[in-house]
N, C-alpha and C positions, 0 to 999 in steps of 0.2 A: 829429288828427294819425292816421296813422297808417304801418305800414312798409308791406310788401305779407302782414303774417301773420299781425299785430292792432293794433286800431284802439281809439282810451283815449275815451275819455271823463273833463270833468274841468272838479271845481269845480260849481256849480251854484243852485240857490234856487229849496224845495220841503218844508216852509212859512219854513225858514233859508236862506242862505248856510251854502255845503259846501265839504269844503277832501276829498272826494275822489277817486282814480281812477280808471275802471272800464276792464274791455278786457273785448272780441272778439277769438276767435279765428275770421278773414275768411272763411276756406275749412271750419266749420262752424255748425251752427246748435243756441241756447241761449239761455243765460241768460248777463248779466255780472257777472265775476268782480272781485273786489278787485286794484285795480295798487300801493293805494301812498294817499298823502297829499301835496298839493301844502303850498312853507309857506304857508300860508298861506285862511286861507277867502275863495271869492268865485267871484259868476259870473260873466262875460259880459266873463270871461279869452279873450285868442286862440292860440288854435293852431297851431304849425310845422313840418314836422316830414322826417324826410335819411331811409333809408333804418333809420338808426341812431340818430333819438334824434329829441325832440319838446319841442318850447319852449312855452313859455307862457308871455305874455306878457302884464302890464294886470288887471287887471276889477274889481270893486265889491265892496262891502259893504253893503248893506241896514244903517242907522242909521238905524231912523224921527223925522219923518218923511222922510227924505231918504238920497246914498248919501254913502260914502267912496269915493271913488276908488285906486287904485294903480298903483305906475309899478315893482312888480315884475315880474324875471323868472326865472321859472325852466324845470330840462330833467329831461331822465330820461330814461336806456338804456330803449328800445321792447322789448325782445327780455326784459330782466330785468324782473321786478317789484318792486317801492320806493319810499319816499317819496321827490318830485322835492326834487334839488338846487337855494340859489343861486346863482341864473346872474349876479344883478349890474342893472342897473337898468337901465330906461330916461328918455328923455329928461322924458320926458311920461306923467303919468297920467289912462288913455285905458280905456274897457270898450266891447269892439265892436265892433273896428276886423276890414279883412280877413289872413284867412289866405291864406298860400303855401310852398309845398315844394321843392326844389330833384329829385324825383321826377318822373318824363318815362311814368315806365311801359310805358318799353320803344321811347320813338317818338326815331327820326332826323333 
């Protein structure tokens, strides 16, 4: 997810599932920095964003030899680093779905 100034990366798997949220400042170069944590360890969550808020939906956690899928919805305020807050639940437990945004980059 992103705003015009920050890009967020969340969750993942290496070598275990994690709950980390990192950010970069888009206008500069450099390494990612810690933003906060998701409410649950997972990878494959989908990100949605507006100019102000990032939303993370679904995901899965490796529980060898299979996966546990989630219907979690978390959100963060992109301009303010901090842990994700529970937004509610989706109707399906899912992973790796498509993300959308209400930002249009100034197109008319």
